[in-house]
C-alpha positions as CSV (number, residue, x, y, z in Angstrom):
1,X,11.7,20.0,-8.4
2,X,12.5,18.5,-5.0
3,X,15.9,18.6,-3.4
4,X,16.1,15.0,-2.3
5,X,19.0,15.6,0.1
6,X,16.7,18.0,2.0
7,X,13.8,15.6,1.6
8,X,15.8,12.8,3.1
9,X,16.8,14.8,6.1
10,X,13.3,16.1,6.8
11,X,11.7,12.6,6.5
12,X,14.4,11.1,8.7
13,X,13.7,13.8,11.3
14,X,10.0,13.1,11.0
15,X,10.4,9.4,11.7
16,X,12.8,10.0,14.6
17,X,10.2,12.4,16.1
18,X,7.5,9.8,15.9
19,X,9.7,7.2,17.7
20,X,10.3,9.6,20.5
21,X,6.7,10.8,20.8
22,X,5.3,7.2,20.8
23,X,8.0,5.5,22.8
24,X,8.3,2.8,20.1
25,X,11.5,0.8,20.1
26,X,11.6,0.2,16.4
27,X,9.9,0.0,13.0
28,X,8.5,-2.8,10.8
29,X,7.5,-2.5,7.2
30,X,6.5,-4.9,4.4
31,X,9.5,-5.4,2.2
32,X,7.9,-6.4,-1.1
33,X,10.9,-5.8,-3.4
34,X,9.2,-2.9,-5.0
35,X,10.0,0.8,-5.3
36,X,7.8,2.2,-2.6
37,X,8.8,-0.3,0.0
38,X,12.4,0.2,-0.9
39,X,12.2,3.9,-0.3
40,X,10.4,3.5,3.0
41,X,12.9,0.9,4.1
42,X,15.9,3.2,3.3
43,X,14.3,6.2,5.1
44,X,13.3,4.1,8.1
45,X,16.7,2.5,8.5
46,X,18.3,5.9,8.2
47,X,16.2,7.1,11.1
48,X,16.1,4.0,13.2
49,X,18.7,1.3,13.5
50,X,16.1,-1.2,14.7
51,X,14.2,-1.4,11.4
52,X,12.7,-4.7,10.3
53,X,11.5,-5.6,6.9
54,X,9.1,-8.5,6.6
55,X,9.2,-10.4,3.3
56,X,5.7,-12.0,2.9
57,X,5.2,-14.1,-0.2
58,X,1.6,-15.1,-0.8
59,X,0.8,-17.2,-3.8
60,X,2.2,-15.9,-7.1
61,X,5.5,-17.4,-8.3
62,X,7.1,-13.9,-8.6
63,X,6.7,-13.4,-4.8
64,X,9.2,-16.3,-4.4
65,X,11.5,-15.2,-7.2
66,X,12.2,-11.6,-8.4
67,X,10.2,-9.9,-5.6
68,X,12.0,-11.9,-2.9
69,X,15.4,-11.5,-4.5
70,X,15.0,-7.7,-4.8
71,X,13.7,-7.5,-1.2
72,X,16.8,-9.4,0.0
73,X,19.1,-7.2,-2.2
74,X,17.6,-4.0,-0.6
75,X,18.0,-5.4,2.9
76,X,21.6,-6.5,2.3
77,X,22.6,-3.2,0.8
78,X,21.2,-1.0,3.5
79,X,21.7,-3.3,6.5
80,X,18.0,-3.9,7.1
81,X,17.0,-6.9,9.2
82,X,14.8,-9.3,7.3
83,X,12.4,-12.1,8.2
84,X,10.3,-14.1,5.9
85,X,6.7,-15.1,6.7
86,X,5.1,-17.4,4.0
87,X,1.4,-16.5,3.8
88,X,0.4,-18.7,0.9
89,X,-1.0,-21.5,3.0
90,X,-3.0,-19.2,5.3
91,X,-4.4,-17.4,2.2
92,X,-5.6,-20.7,0.8
93,X,-7.2,-21.7,4.1
94,X,-8.9,-18.3,4.3
95,X,-10.3,-18.5,0.8
96,X,-11.6,-22.1,1.4
97,X,-13.2,-21.1,4.6
98,X,-14.9,-18.0,3.2
99,X,-16.0,-20.1,0.2
100,X,-18.1,-22.2,2.4
101,X,-20.4,-19.4,3.2
102,X,-20.2,-17.1,0.1
103,X,-18.7,-16.8,-3.4
104,X,-15.1,-15.6,-3.3
105,X,-14.7,-13.4,-6.4
106,X,-11.3,-12.9,-8.0
107,X,-11.1,-9.4,-6.5
108,X,-12.0,-10.6,-3.0
109,X,-9.4,-13.3,-3.3
110,X,-6.7,-10.9,-4.5
111,X,-7.3,-8.7,-1.5
112,X,-6.9,-11.4,1.0
113,X,-3.1,-11.3,0.6
114,X,-2.7,-7.6,1.5
115,X,-4.9,-8.0,4.6
116,X,-3.0,-11.0,5.7
117,X,0.3,-9.1,5.3
118,X,-1.0,-6.3,7.5
119,X,-2.2,-8.8,10.1
120,X,1.4,-10.2,10.2
121,X,2.9,-6.7,10.4
122,X,0.8,-5.6,13.3
123,X,1.3,-8.9,15.1
124,X,5.1,-8.4,14.9
125,X,4.8,-4.7,15.8
126,X,2.6,-5.5,18.8
127,X,4.9,-8.2,20.1
128,X,8.1,-6.1,19.7
129,X,6.9,-2.5,20.4
130,X,7.4,-1.3,16.8
131,X,5.5,1.1,14.6
132,X,4.2,-0.1,11.2
133,X,5.4,2.0,8.3
134,X,3.1,2.4,5.3
135,X,4.5,2.1,1.8
136,X,1.9,3.7,-0.5
137,X,2.6,6.7,-2.6
138,X,0.4,9.7,-3.5
139,X,-0.5,8.4,-6.9
140,X,-1.8,5.2,-5.5
141,X,-3.7,7.0,-2.8
142,X,-5.4,9.4,-5.3
143,X,-6.4,6.4,-7.5
144,X,-7.5,4.3,-4.6
145,X,-5.1,1.7,-5.7
146,X,-4.6,0.0,-2.4
147,X,-6.5,-2.5,-0.2
148,X,-8.7,-1.1,2.6
149,X,-7.4,-2.5,5.9
150,X,-4.6,-4.1,3.9
151,X,-1.7,-2.0,2.6
152,X,-3.9,1.0,3.4
153,X,-3.4,0.4,7.1
154,X,-0.3,1.7,9.0
155,X,0.9,3.9,11.9
156,X,2.7,6.4,9.7
157,X,3.8,6.8,6.1
158,X,6.9,8.7,5.2
159,X,6.3,8.8,1.4
160,X,2.6,9.6,1.3
161,X,3.1,12.9,-0.4
162,X,5.3,11.6,-3.2
163,X,4.0,10.7,-6.6
164,X,5.2,7.5,-8.3
165,X,7.4,9.6,-10.5
166,X,9.0,11.3,-7.4
167,X,9.6,7.9,-5.7
168,X,11.5,6.9,-8.8
169,X,13.7,10.0,-8.7
170,X,14.2,9.7,-5.0
171,X,15.5,6.1,-5.3
172,X,17.9,7.2,-8.1
173,X,19.2,9.9,-5.8
174,X,19.7,7.4,-3.0
175,X,21.5,4.9,-5.3
176,X,18.9,2.1,-4.8
177,X,19.5,-1.2,-6.6
178,X,18.9,-0.8,-10.4
179,X,16.7,-3.9,-10.5
180,X,14.3,-2.2,-8.1
181,X,14.3,1.1,-9.8
182,X,13.7,-0.4,-13.3
183,X,11.0,-2.9,-12.2
184,X,7.6,-2.5,-13.7
185,X,5.2,-1.5,-10.9
186,X,3.1,-4.4,-9.7
187,X,1.2,-5.2,-6.5
188,X,2.3,-8.8,-7.0
189,X,-1.2,-10.1,-6.5
190,X,-0.9,-12.6,-9.3
191,X,1.6,-13.5,-12.0
192,X,1.6,-11.1,-14.9
193,X,-0.3,-8.4,-13.0
194,X,0.8,-4.8,-13.3
195,X,-0.5,-1.6,-11.7
196,X,-0.9,0.3,-14.9
197,X,-2.5,-2.7,-16.6
198,X,-5.1,-2.8,-13.8
199,X,-5.8,0.9,-13.9
200,X,-5.7,1.4,-17.7
201,X,-3.5,4.5,-17.3
202,X,0.2,5.1,-16.7
203,X,1.7,6.5,-13.6
204,X,3.3,9.2,-15.8
205,X,-0.1,10.4,-16.9
206,X,-1.6,10.1,-13.4
207,X,1.2,12.1,-11.9
208,X,0.9,14.8,-14.6
209,X,-2.8,15.1,-13.8
210,X,-2.1,15.3,-10.1
211,X,0.6,17.9,-10.4
212,X,-0.7,20.0,-13.3
213,X,-4.4,19.0,-13.9
214,X,-3.5,18.2,-17.5
215,X,-4.1,14.9,-19.3
216,X,-6.1,13.5,-22.2
217,X,-9.9,13.2,-21.9
218,X,-9.6,9.4,-21.9
219,X,-7.1,9.4,-19.0
220,X,-9.1,12.0,-17.2
221,X,-12.2,9.8,-17.3
222,X,-10.3,6.9,-15.9
223,X,-8.6,8.9,-13.2
224,X,-11.8,10.7,-12.1
225,X,-13.7,7.4,-12.0
226,X,-11.1,5.6,-9.9
227,X,-10.8,8.6,-7.5
228,X,-14.5,9.0,-7.2
229,X,-15.2,5.3,-6.6
230,X,-12.4,4.9,-4.0
231,X,-13.3,8.0,-1.9
232,X,-14.5,5.7,0.9
233,X,-10.9,4.4,1.3
234,X,-9.5,7.8,2.1
235,X,-12.1,8.6,4.8
236,X,-12.2,7.3,8.3
237,X,-14.8,4.7,9.3
238,X,-18.3,6.1,10.0
239,X,-19.1,6.2,13.7
240,X,-22.6,6.5,15.1
241,X,-23.1,9.7,17.1
242,X,-20.1,11.5,15.6
243,X,-21.9,13.8,13.3
244,X,-22.3,11.5,10.2
245,X,-25.7,12.3,8.8
246,X,-25.8,9.1,6.8
247,X,-26.2,7.0,10.0
248,X,-29.7,6.4,11.3
249,X,-30.8,5.8,14.8
250,X,-30.2,2.0,14.6
251,X,-26.6,2.6,13.5
252,X,-27.4,1.5,9.9
253,X,-26.0,3.5,7.0
254,X,-28.7,4.9,4.7
255,X,-27.7,3.1,1.6
256,X,-24.5,1.4,0.5
257,X,-21.3,3.5,1.0
258,X,-20.3,2.8,-2.6
259,X,-23.6,4.0,-4.0
260,X,-24.1,0.5,-5.5
261,X,-27.1,-1.4,-4.3
262,X,-25.3,-4.8,-4.7
263,X,-22.7,-3.2,-2.9
264,X,-19.5,-4.4,-1.6
265,X,-16.3,-3.1,-3.1
266,X,-15.1,-3.6,0.5
267,X,-11.9,-1.7,-0.2
268,X,-10.9,-3.6,-3.3
269,X,-7.5,-2.6,-4.7
270,X,-8.9,-1.0,-7.8
271,X,-11.6,0.9,-6.1
272,X,-13.7,0.3,-9.2
273,X,-17.2,-1.1,-8.8
274,X,-16.9,-2.8,-12.2
275,X,-14.0,-4.8,-10.7
276,X,-15.7,-5.7,-7.4
């Protein structure tokens, strides 16, 4: 059982140390209105007065309603500066442009939004000398439930070691808004979408497996499959000449990284080749 008072102090010290060592003037994070981003926002604001939360709706109605409302609620309660960047139109243009040269599958389309959000975060960070804070938890990382070069990209992540269950407990300890704590986990990629619905297993059971190795055979099959198929997301990019034996003299990888000849999961949120 974690002592969240101690956890808060240590994570705040960690963030302050990064700001000193990098010389960054502030922090920026994606304020989605969800649990993970709420915890990251609270910790970052506790460590750095100049913390900025970007609210970045992109398509689904919920992005403009409950997600935005909860993001604003968090910002107001903890004094976090907020700015809104509407990415719906850029996402439409991107999908139409790509569609002129190849088919845009539902999964490919869904992953446009997280990558556009990261583009916005790094543009603001670069302009203003900020570090980009990641908002993914340990459970999502283990399952590969994030977008490669989207929400999987950041300069640091102060909650990367916490399971979804621990994030929930941490937020309760900090007195976060009830609407955020009780919200059903969702990446907000489309209306009606939920994390657990996508994965076919609950965070409770994922976390039990991560912490104890115990779960039902059905859940274990799902968890192991997601973890195995998303391994490429947790590894750095392959660089020719740096000891990767899968790279030939021409710089081509010997076979598809996903082990699928049709290939391209391209870091999809599910990390599941059946959902590519």
